N, C-alpha and C positions, 0 to 999 in steps of 0.2 A: 365266273362272271363277277365284275366289279360291283354290280348292283346287289348281288347276294352276299358280298363279303361281310364278315362279321366286324362290327366296329371295334376299334382298338381302344385300350385304356379302360378306366373304371366306368361303370354305368353312369349315365347322365344324372340319375336321381340322387346319387351320392353327393355330387358337387352341389346340386340344387339344395339338398338338405343341409349341407354345411353353410351355404349362403343364407338360407332361411334362419338357421340358428344364430349366425353372426348378426343378421339384421334384427332378430328378436332381442339379442343381447344388447345391441347398441340402442334400440328403442327403449328397452327397460332401463339402461344406465343413464340415458340422456333425457329422460322424462323430467318434467318440472316436479320438484319436491319442496317441502316447506322450508322457506328461508333461503333457497338456492339463488333466486333472482336478486334479492337484496345483498347477499354476500358477494355475488359476482359484480354487481354494480359498484359496491364499495371498493373492491380491488381495482376496478377500472379508474375510479376517481383518484385513489391513492397513487397508482402508477403514473397517471398523467401529472399529478402534482409533483412527484419525485422527478420525473423527466423534465418538467418545466423549470424547476429549481436548478437542476444539474446543468441544463442547457444555458440558463441565464447566467449562472456564476461559474461556468466552465469547470465543473467538477468532473474528473475523469471516471472511466468505467461506468458509464451510464447504463449499459446493458446489465451489468452485475447489480446495480442499485435497483433496477426494475424487477429483476428476477427475485431478489431478496423479498420483495413484497409478496410475490406468489408463494415463495418457499415457507414463509413464516405465518401466513394467514391461516387461521383456524375457523371453526364453525361458530364460535362464540367469543366474546370479548376477553374474558378473564384468562383463558388458556393462551390466547394469542398474545396478550400483553406479557404474560409470564414467560412464554417462549421467546418473545422478542427481547426482553431484558436479559435473559440468560444468554441469548445469542450475541447481543452487543458486548456483554462483559467478556464472553469467551473470545470473540474476534479481536477486541482491543488488546486483551492480554496476549493473545497469540501473535499479533503484529509486533508488539514490543519484545516478545520473546524472540521472534525472527530477527529483529534488529540486533539484539544482544548476541545471537549466534553469528550474525554476519560480522560483528566486530571481532570475533575470534577466527572466523574461517573464510572470509571473503577472498583472500588471496591464496587459500589452501584448499584446492578442490579435493585433495585426498582426505581432508578432515570434514569438509562439508557434505560429501556424498554419504559417508557412514552416519553422520548426524541426521540426514534426511531419512535414512532407513530406520534408525533407532527411534526417532520421534514418531514416524508413521506407525511402527510396530507398537510402541507404547500407547499411543492414542487409540488405535484400533482394539488393542487388548482391553484397555480400561473402558472403552465404549461398550463392550460386551459384558465385562465382569462387574461393572458398577451401574446398575439400573438407574439410580437417582441422577447420577452425573453423566450418564452415557451420551445423551444428545449434545450437551455442552462440550464434552471432551472430544466427541467426533468432530464438531465444527472447529474447535481449537486445533486439533491435530491436522485437519485438512488445510487450514489457513497457514499453519507453520510450515508444513511440508511443501505446499504449493508456493509459498513465499520464498522458501529456500531454493526452489528450482529456478528462480529468477536470477540467481547469482551469476550464471554464465552469460546473461543478457545485460549485465550492468553497462557495458560499453555501448550496446545498442540503445539502452534507455537514455544514456547520456547524450547520444547523438540525435535524440528526438527533437523536433522543432521546438524552440523556446517561445515562439509567438503563438497567438491564438488564431491567426489568419489562415485561410484556406489556400492562399496563393503561394506557389513555390518560390516566387521571387522575393518574398518577405521572410523566408525561413532562415534561422540561424541555429547552429548546433548548440545545445545547452552546455556541452563540455567547454565551450568558450567562457562560460560564466562560473560553473561549479565543477568540482572533480566528480568522477563517477560514483564514489562512495556516498557523497552527499546527495547526488541525484537519486540513488537507490533509496536512501532514507526518506527523501521527499516523496518518492513514489509510494512507499509504504504508508506514510502519513496521509497522503491523499487517499490511499486505499481505505484507511480507517474512516475517513470522512465519508467516502462513498458507501461504506457499510452503515455508519451511524445515521446518515440522513434518512434513508428509507425506513429504518427502525423507528426513528423519532416520529416521522409522519404517520407510520402505521399505528403506533401507540396512541397518538393524538386522535386519529380517526376512530379507533375502537373505543376510546374513552368517551367520545362524543356520540357516536352512532352505532357502536357495536351492540350485539345482542347480549342481554343479561342471561347468564346460564339458567336462571329460573325459568325462562321461557321454554327452552328445549326440555328442561326437566318436567315441567307441567305437561308439555306435549307428549313426552315419552310415557309418563304415567297414564295419561288419557288414552294413548294408543294401546297400552296393556289392557285397560278396562274395556275399550271398544273391541279388541280381539276376543276377550272373554265373552262379551255379549254375542258376537258373531259365532263363536264356537258353540254356544248353547243353541243358536238358531240353525246350526248344521250347515253353514255356508261353506262353499268349496274353498279349500286351502286354509281355513281358519285353524284347524287342528295342527297342521304343520307349522303355521306361524306362531301359535301359542307354545308349541314345543320349542321352537327356535328361541323365543323370548325367554322361556324358562331356563334353557341351557346356557344362554348368554350371561345369566346372573344379574346382579344389581351393582356391580363395581362401577360401571359407567354412570348410572343414575346417582350413586353415592358421591362420585366425584363432582357431578354437576351441583348437587346439593351443597357440598362444601364450598364451591366457587360462587354460588348464587349470592348476589348482593355485595360482593367484595369491592367491585369497581364503581357501582352506582349506588351510593349510600342513600340517595333520595328515593330510590325505587323500593318497592315492598319486597322484603325477603320472606320466603316461606316460613310461616309460623309453626308448621308441623315438622316433626323430626324425621329421621330416617326410618323410624318404625313404620310409617305409612308406606315407604318403598318396600320394606320387607313384607308387610301385610298384603300389598297388591301382588307382589311376586309370588308369595305363597298361595294366594288365591288361585293363580293360574295353575300351579301344580296340583292343587286339590281338584280343580275342574278336570284336569287331564286324568286324574285318578278315578274320577266318577265312573267312566265307562269301562274301567277295568273290573268293576264289581257290580255294576248295575246294567250292563249291556247297553242297549240303545235307548233306554228310558230317558227322554229329555224333558218331559213335562214337569217333573219336580223341580227343575232348574229355572223355570219361568220367573219366579221371584228374584233369583240371583241375577238373571239377565237384566231385569228392570232396575235392580239396585246398581248394577255396573253402569248402566246408561245414566242414571241420576248422578253417580259419582263422577262420571266422565264430564257431564255438563257442569258440575260444580268446580272441577279443576279448570275447565276452559273459561268459565265466567268469573271464577274467584268468589263464588257465593256458597252458602251452606246448602247441602242437598236437602230435598224435601221428601216426604213420604214416611210411612210407618216402618218400624223395625222389621227386618226380614226374618222369616223362619222357613227352613228347608225341611221337608219331610221325606222319609225314605223307608225302605224295608229294614229288617233287623240287621242284615249284614252290612248295609251302607249307612246305618243310623249314626255311628260315630263320625263317619266322613261328612254326613249332612250337618251334624252339630258343629264340626270344625269349619265348614263353609259358612254357616250362620254366624259363628263368632268372628270370623274374618270380615264378613260384610258389615256387621255391626260396628266393629272396631274402626273400619275405614270411614263409615258414616259419622261416627262420633268425632274422629280426628278432624274431618273436613268441616264438621259443624262447629268446631271450636270448643266442644264440651270437655275435651281432654287433649293435651298436647302429646305428641309422639315422644317416646323416650329416646334420648340421644345415646344410642348404644354403639355407634360406629367407632368411637374412640377405643372402647374396650375390645371391639371385634377386630380392629386392624392390628396386624402384626407390626412390631417395631421395625422401622426402616433402617437398613444398613447400607453403608457406602459401598461395600463389596458383597457380591453374591456369596452364599455359603460355600459354593464349590469353585470359587474364583481361581484357586491354585491347584485344584485337583481335576478339573474338567479340561481335557486336552482340546476340546472344541474351540475354546477361546484363543489358545495359542495358534491352532491351525488357521483360524480365520484371520488373525493378525498377520501371520506369515504370508498367507495367500494375497492379502491386500497389499502388503509391502512389496511382494514380488511383482505384482501387476503394476504398481506405481513406478518401481525402479525400471522395469522393462520399458514402459512408456517414456520415462525420463531419458534413458539412454538412447532410445531410438530417435527422440526429438533432437537430442544434441549431436548424435553421430551423423544424422542426415542434415544437420544445420537447417532445420525446418521449424522454427519457433511458432509458426502459425498453427501447428497442430497441437498446441498446448492443451486443448480441450480433452485430449486423451487422458491426461493426468486427472482432470476433474471427473471424467467418466469412470476411471479406475476406482475412485473413492465412492462415488454415489451409486454405482450399479452393483457393487459387490454386496451380497447379502448372505444369510446363513446357509440356505440349502441351494442345491443346484437348480431346482425348479423355481425357487423364489428369485434367484439371480437371473435366470433366463427369462422369467416373466417380466422383471423390471427392465432387462436389456431390450426385450421386444417392445415394451411400451416406450422406452427411450428412443429406439430406432424408428418406430412409427411416428412418434411425436416429433422427432428431429426432422424427418422427411417432410412432414406436414408444415412445421414451422419454417424450415428452410425453403420449401417451395413457395410459401406465401411471401417470405422475405425477398427471394429472388424475383418473384413476379412483381413485387412492389418496386424493386430497384429498376427493373426493365420498363415498367409501364407507368409508374406514378412519380418516381423520384425526379425525372426531368421537369415535371410541371410543379413541383413543390417549392415554395418560396419562403414560407414563414413557419412559426411554431404551431399555428392553428392547423396548417396542413398536416404536420406531424401528428397532432392529436387526433385528427380524423382518421389517420392511418392506424395509429396504435389502439384506439378504443375498440373497434370490432374484434381485432385479433386477441386483445387482452380479455375481452368478454368471453370469447370462445375458449381460450385457455382456462379461465377461471371456471366456466361452466363444466367443462370436462373434468377439471381438477377437483371439483366438489362432488364428483360421483363416488362410487364405491372403490375399494382397492383394486378391483379388476381393471379399471381404466384411469384412475385419478392421476397416476404418475405421467401418463401420456399428455395430459393437459398442461402440467408444469413444463414438460419438455417442448411443447408447442410454443409456449411463451419464451423459454430460454433460447431456442434456436432462432426464433423470429427476432428477438432483441439483439442477439449476436450478429445477425446479418444486417439489420437495418440501422441499429444505433452504433455507428462507427464514427468516433470523433464528434464534432459539433457541426450541425447543419446537414443538408442532404448529401448522400454519398452515392457514387456509382461504382464503387470498388467491388468487383466480383471475386477477386483473388482471396480476400480475407474470408468471405463467406465460404468459398470452396475449401480453404484450409481448415476452418473450424468444423465443417461437416465431416471432412476426412478424419480429423482428430477424434470426433465422437465415434465414428464407425470403427476406427482402429482400436480405441479403448474397449469397445464392446467385444471385439474379436479376442483381445488379450485376456480379458476377464473370462470369457467363455472357455478359452483353452485351459486356463489355470484351474477354474472352479469345477470343471468336468473331468480333470485328469489327476489333480493332486488333492488327496484327502476329500473325495467327493462326499457331500452330506446329502443323503436322500431325504425327500419329504417324508417318506414312510418312517424313517428313524426318528425324526423330530415329532411326528404325530404320536409314535409309540411313547416318547418321553412325556408328552402332555397327557396321554391316556394313563400312564403310570402315576402321574401326579393326581389325576382324578380318582384313580382307584385308592390311592393313599388317603385322600380326603374322605372317601366312602368308609375306609377303615376307621378313620377318626370319628366319623359320625356314628357308626355302629358301636364303637368302643365307648362313646359317651354314656351308654345305657348299660355298661358292664360293671358298674360300681356296686356299692353296698346298698344304695337306695335308688328310688326312681327319679330323683331330681336330676334334670339335664341342664347343665350350665348353658344359658342362652348366648352368652358372649362367645364361648368356644364354638357353639353350633353355628352362629352367624358367620364367624370367621371361616369355618370349614365350608359352609354353603357358598360363600363368596369365592373361595379358592377353587372349589369344584367348578363353579360356573366359568371362571376365568380359564381353567385348564381345557374345558370342553370348547369354549369359544375360540381359544387359540388353535386347538386342533382343527376345528372346522375352517378357520381362516387360512391355515397353512395348506389344507387340502386343495384350495383354489389353485395352487401352483403345481399340483401333481401332473396335469397334462403337459407341462413344459419340460418335464424331465426326459432324458434319453432312456431308451430301453436298457442300455448297458448299465446305467446307474441303478435302475429298478431291479435288474437281475442281480446286481452286486449285493443287494440287501440279504438275499439268501433265505428269506422267510416269507410267509404268506402276506400279501400286501394288506394294508389297512385302508379301507375306503370310507366314504361319508356314511354309508349305512352302518358300519361297525361303530363309528363314533356316535351316531345317533342312538344305537342300541345301548352303549355304555351310558350315555346321558340319561336314557330312560330309567336306569336303575336308581337314579336319584329320587324318582317319584315314589316307589314303594318304600324306600328307606325313610323319606320324609314323612310318609303316612304312618309308618311304624313308630317313629319318634313322637309324632303328634298324639298317637293313641297311647303311648307309654306316658306322655306328659299329662294326659287328661286325668281328671280326678278318679275316674273308674280304673285307671291303670295302677293306682296306688293301693287299691283294695283287693287285688288278686290274692289267692291263697299263696302261702309261702313256698310250697313245692313248685307251683307254677312260676313264681318269681325266680326261683333258683334255676329252673329249666331255661327260662328266657335269657337270664344273665349268662349262663353257660353257652347258649347258642350264640349270643352276641360276641362273647370272647372268641369262640371258634371262628365265627364269620369275619371278625376284624383281623384275626391272624391270616385267614385265607385271602382277604383283600390285599394285605401287605405282601403275601407270597405271590399273588397274581401280578401285583405291581412290579415285583422283582423279575418275574418271568417276562413281562411285557418289555422291560428294559433290555435284559440280557439274552432272552431266548432260551434260558436254561431252566430245567425243572418243569417242562410242560406237562409231562405225564402226572407228576405229583399234584399240579394244580387241577387238572381235569378230574383225577380220581379223589382228590381231597376235599371237594366241595361239600360242606356239611349239609345234611338233610334238614328241612324245616322242623322246628320243635312240634311235638304232638301236644296240642292244647285241648284239654277236655274240661268240661264243666258248663254250668248254665251261664246265660248272659250273652247279649249280642256283642259285647266288647271282645270277648275271647274269639267269637266267630269272625269278627273283623280282623283281629290280629292274625288268626290262622290264614285268612284269605290273603292278606298282604304278604305274609311270609311265603306262601305258595307262589304269589305273583313274582316276588323277587327271585325265588329259586328258578322259576321258569325263564325269566329274563336273562339270568346269568347263564343258564344252560344253552340258551339260544346263541349267546355270544361265543361260548366255548365251541359249539358246533360250527360256528362260522370261521373262527381263527385258531382253533385248537390244533393239535398235532395232525399232520397230514399222513395219510396212508402211503406207504412206500409203493411206488408204481412198479409193476412187473416189467422188467426190461427184457425185451426179446433179443437174443444174441444175433449179432450181425453175421453176414456171410464170412467176413474176415475172421471173426472170433471162432466160428465153427471150423474153418479150415485150420486155424492155428491149434485148436484143441485136437483135431484129428491128426495133425502132423506131429 
């Protein structure tokens, strides 16, 4: 009976659960956050100003000018201005480089095509191998390669209307006035103006109304203190948030501190140094360590929570904190930890009160910046990435020319901006670009069909651009999960609506540009999933190996001839460890986008977010051990005990380095599992030795937990198939 037939397909609750998860994700990503409204409104004003100037003075490529505002806008003024200046310098140099190349190869396609490939490869290689210059080189390489692809359309450009009117009866071919070569040069010069205009307006807007980096810096530090207070109160999710903040490190806050006050000399620059950032970050680690030795005892931390709230209010109000100095009491095992928390809280209060200025230790802690990465010429990943991007660009270029379909030139743009390091990252960005393109193109087509016939002046255009630009900026200021979709909404909408000067009803241009974006996504998908595919798991392993190397560095700091631990080297290792863990966590966001074939090609047990978190937790006992060793009581231990601790640290540092090598290559797993040194046996009176022994045991337990999770797998027993049995019998 049909009434009793079983339903086909997956159970309904599976789809409903996925929909609920998607709705929850969008609600979380699109919720209002601090500064998001102001940043989005600033972008709207700048875009309208750029479009108004371009429409008034008939500057071409209005859609490109509007998108540059979205592409270069940051969350605070200093980084936005710096990025804009680098961008305009790179673009102008790239345009004049393209002109010089055209002087040599305009009439020689056989020479121009190899130059496109060579310059694309060089720019993409250097964008990966040179971290300081990478963004600028990427932009320059894109502009050069994209400009050179216009060589075959020189005649078409020369035949463009020379007048600014919209009526066909007044159009004259520009070739009647200038030769094609000069027309191309004029086009490139106009392109440089179309790029320089939005950058100039963006810089001016951020100089006048942009947020000083000191504001997000204070807000970030206040959030750390607020999370610490909520953690003591036992609020739900506070421990996870405190761990996430601890693993992210202080690199972002240090960068904000360096940028604070650079653009707004009249505004108050933080008088405290980066030591306040280190003290607040270390306080979070100490609080996380508390429950590893004291169980669920929260009452002793009540003074700490009160001090955190006072410091939070002092940061937000800019006033000195009030209250008496804090003292934390604990049992014998946790007494050194309680003393460390007390010292951190008092140091934070003294710095905020202005009785002592923080030590500027970040210059010594930072490693020297190099133009090229240490493995620039030994890591094949850089060459593979450059070759794959070059292949995608050339395929799009050849298809565009062989089909004589210049309207799909957006496929070349897509090949540049969608290609990323891993398969999952590339597919994630391609998905966001696809979704954002469809949303923006749908809004643009709807505007052409429903609104354009009634639009008569620039004010009508502003009313159309403002809400869509606000939507694009609001989505773009979300997290990395959805931000790129916001910029693509704006780009697709501008490409569809901003065609020429004045209202447009041209549907063919919108169609061609959308097809170009989709075709570019298909090309990049095919290349990056079949040629040298880079799995998310492999990149995560690389970052975990870096984190393990930093743990080896930290442990090795106490393996010298005395108990003095160099603070500059420790701060550098702390920052590098936080960056490695944060990058591993960020890349794991793209893991669901990878195909099963790529994941199976790794051939090793996958690394998930839980493993990254477990490796990150090892930083807590290591930091606690170093704090105990640096305390005055750590210098007064008997000499045999000191020798035993140094020997253990040497062995543990060597083991961390071996574990890092195994994480990268997959070789030597059994040696790593069997070679983990046992904690030292510390005997003697005093709670200091008791605390040290406790933390050595915690570290050993955490490492064993990770090894049980990702260590060598037992070989499964494979049952012989029927065919194998018949073959053996025959």
